[in-house]
C-alpha beads as a LAMMPS data file, in Angstrom:
LAMMPS data file: protein, C-alpha beads

97 atoms
96 bonds

1 atom types
1 bond types

-500.0 500.0 xlo xhi
-500.0 500.0 ylo yhi
-500.0 500.0 zlo zhi

Masses

1 110.0

Atoms # bond

1 1 1 19.720 111.725 349.144
2 1 1 21.521 112.171 352.406
3 1 1 18.258 112.261 354.422
4 1 1 17.139 108.984 352.829
5 1 1 20.330 107.266 353.996
6 1 1 19.795 108.420 357.546
7 1 1 16.227 107.115 357.568
8 1 1 17.371 103.760 356.184
9 1 1 20.077 103.518 358.825
10 1 1 17.686 104.221 361.700
11 1 1 15.248 101.690 360.267
12 1 1 18.015 99.091 360.158
13 1 1 18.979 99.850 363.773
14 1 1 15.356 99.587 364.911
15 1 1 14.919 96.302 363.044
16 1 1 18.123 94.901 364.551
17 1 1 16.995 95.934 368.042
18 1 1 13.584 94.326 367.506
19 1 1 15.146 91.066 366.328
20 1 1 17.572 91.043 369.281
21 1 1 14.716 91.679 371.720
22 1 1 12.667 88.865 370.153
23 1 1 15.607 86.461 370.518
24 1 1 16.219 87.421 374.158
25 1 1 12.528 87.145 375.042
26 1 1 12.156 83.775 373.334
27 1 1 14.981 82.277 375.431
28 1 1 14.152 83.210 379.049
29 1 1 16.035 80.318 380.702
30 1 1 19.547 81.774 380.302
31 1 1 18.367 85.026 381.903
32 1 1 16.677 83.339 384.894
33 1 1 18.560 83.133 388.169
34 1 1 19.750 79.755 389.352
35 1 1 18.769 78.361 392.755
36 1 1 22.083 79.507 394.240
37 1 1 21.437 83.144 393.243
38 1 1 17.677 83.178 393.731
39 1 1 17.517 80.923 396.754
40 1 1 15.171 78.144 397.739
41 1 1 11.568 79.156 396.967
42 1 1 10.391 77.588 400.231
43 1 1 13.022 79.105 402.536
44 1 1 12.221 81.680 405.178
45 1 1 14.573 84.150 403.530
46 1 1 12.692 84.016 400.223
47 1 1 9.320 84.329 401.962
48 1 1 10.616 87.345 403.882
49 1 1 11.894 88.924 400.694
50 1 1 8.522 88.422 399.007
51 1 1 6.801 89.961 402.024
52 1 1 9.132 92.962 401.912
53 1 1 8.476 93.476 398.206
54 1 1 4.726 93.261 398.800
55 1 1 4.984 95.757 401.669
56 1 1 6.885 98.236 399.514
57 1 1 4.390 97.869 396.653
58 1 1 1.505 98.539 399.047
59 1 1 3.356 101.533 400.471
60 1 1 3.936 103.020 397.010
61 1 1 0.275 102.381 396.146
62 1 1 -0.902 104.171 399.284
63 1 1 1.280 107.189 398.503
64 1 1 -0.171 107.332 394.990
65 1 1 -3.708 107.100 396.353
66 1 1 -2.831 109.919 398.749
67 1 1 -1.711 112.141 395.873
68 1 1 -4.886 111.409 393.922
69 1 1 -6.954 112.258 397.011
70 1 1 -4.970 115.479 397.540
71 1 1 -5.554 116.724 394.005
72 1 1 -9.198 115.632 394.163
73 1 1 -9.571 117.770 397.294
74 1 1 -7.882 120.720 395.563
75 1 1 -10.357 120.381 392.707
76 1 1 -13.332 120.191 395.082
77 1 1 -12.212 123.256 397.017
78 1 1 -11.607 125.209 393.819
79 1 1 -15.130 124.462 392.623
80 1 1 -16.533 125.483 396.013
81 1 1 -14.678 128.804 395.848
82 1 1 -15.945 129.421 392.294
83 1 1 -19.523 128.648 393.369
84 1 1 -19.178 130.994 396.343
85 1 1 -17.864 133.788 394.100
86 1 1 -20.838 133.355 391.763
87 1 1 -23.247 133.827 394.691
88 1 1 -21.712 137.140 395.741
89 1 1 -23.110 140.371 394.376
90 1 1 -20.918 143.369 393.702
91 1 1 -22.324 146.595 395.145
92 1 1 -21.349 149.628 393.125
93 1 1 -20.944 152.859 394.928
94 1 1 -18.860 154.142 397.712
95 1 1 -18.134 157.260 399.666
96 1 1 -19.062 160.507 397.922
97 1 1 -17.064 163.599 398.598

Bonds

1 1 1 2
2 1 2 3
3 1 3 4
4 1 4 5
5 1 5 6
6 1 6 7
7 1 7 8
8 1 8 9
9 1 9 10
10 1 10 11
11 1 11 12
12 1 12 13
13 1 13 14
14 1 14 15
15 1 15 16
16 1 16 17
17 1 17 18
18 1 18 19
19 1 19 20
20 1 20 21
21 1 21 22
22 1 22 23
23 1 23 24
24 1 24 25
25 1 25 26
26 1 26 27
27 1 27 28
28 1 28 29
29 1 29 30
30 1 30 31
31 1 31 32
32 1 32 33
33 1 33 34
34 1 34 35
35 1 35 36
36 1 36 37
37 1 37 38
38 1 38 39
39 1 39 40
40 1 40 41
41 1 41 42
42 1 42 43
43 1 43 44
44 1 44 45
45 1 45 46
46 1 46 47
47 1 47 48
48 1 48 49
49 1 49 50
50 1 50 51
51 1 51 52
52 1 52 53
53 1 53 54
54 1 54 55
55 1 55 56
56 1 56 57
57 1 57 58
58 1 58 59
59 1 59 60
60 1 60 61
61 1 61 62
62 1 62 63
63 1 63 64
64 1 64 65
65 1 65 66
66 1 66 67
67 1 67 68
68 1 68 69
69 1 69 70
70 1 70 71
71 1 71 72
72 1 72 73
73 1 73 74
74 1 74 75
75 1 75 76
76 1 76 77
77 1 77 78
78 1 78 79
79 1 79 80
80 1 80 81
81 1 81 82
82 1 82 83
83 1 83 84
84 1 84 85
85 1 85 86
86 1 86 87
87 1 87 88
88 1 88 89
89 1 89 90
90 1 90 91
91 1 91 92
92 1 92 93
93 1 93 94
94 1 94 95
95 1 95 96
96 1 96 97
């Protein structure tokens, strides 16, 4: 019976967490920043911050594209090496004494 109690307890914790998350998500206004913390949406500072965030997102995206391209190139080269090995013919024999 001890295992059943543990499962019931974890279910209760998960249910409590789900209810708490639903309450927090249904009331977004208390979590939003005020104009003093966030700043004026039309100010130069806010526009600069948005530009910086966009720049960093583009930079991260380019790095990810670079990694995909790198592994794609590794795959292409590996296939080329395998194809080249299949074209080669092994010659049996050698020096006789």
